[in-house]
Steps between C-alpha positions, in 0.01 A plus 500: 500500500410851404745783576490879491620475140208272413250747644677776303433304181135449595451866595670639192358256246324625188151459649570538871461877528154487343380147581646371827221532756581232760829357621534235768840428652506208742807350666751697293807519725716659229292810431551826687361852504672550164247261347213725611681805360485333158119500514448875534449547124211252489223757478205259520634291786211445740630241744833366615500218751826422674532200729809362671754722323747576775702764311202726429459767766225736603701784342493321163126447529447867586702610194289281273179638651613858438560426132178304443230731637218481578540217745329361801693500820572171665651395827768239472532251784870453434785624286385339177155355504266659253464816301165570336430800288174578329443748220 
């Protein structure tokens, strides 16, 4: 299972800041808002989809949105359903 540390490695990898455009996280019970914080340096990130990740909060999603502008707003039906950003 992926953890915050695993997402840190993905987000800070040699190509991630310039090449990572889409990230899908589904049923990752061990990742938290810290995982999203590790993605803020990914300058070409266009979409992050988060499903069934109980430790990710709306506050974590908001922080990621602030660092990855421009983004499209989205309404989330529950605490951690989906985050979609479009550049």
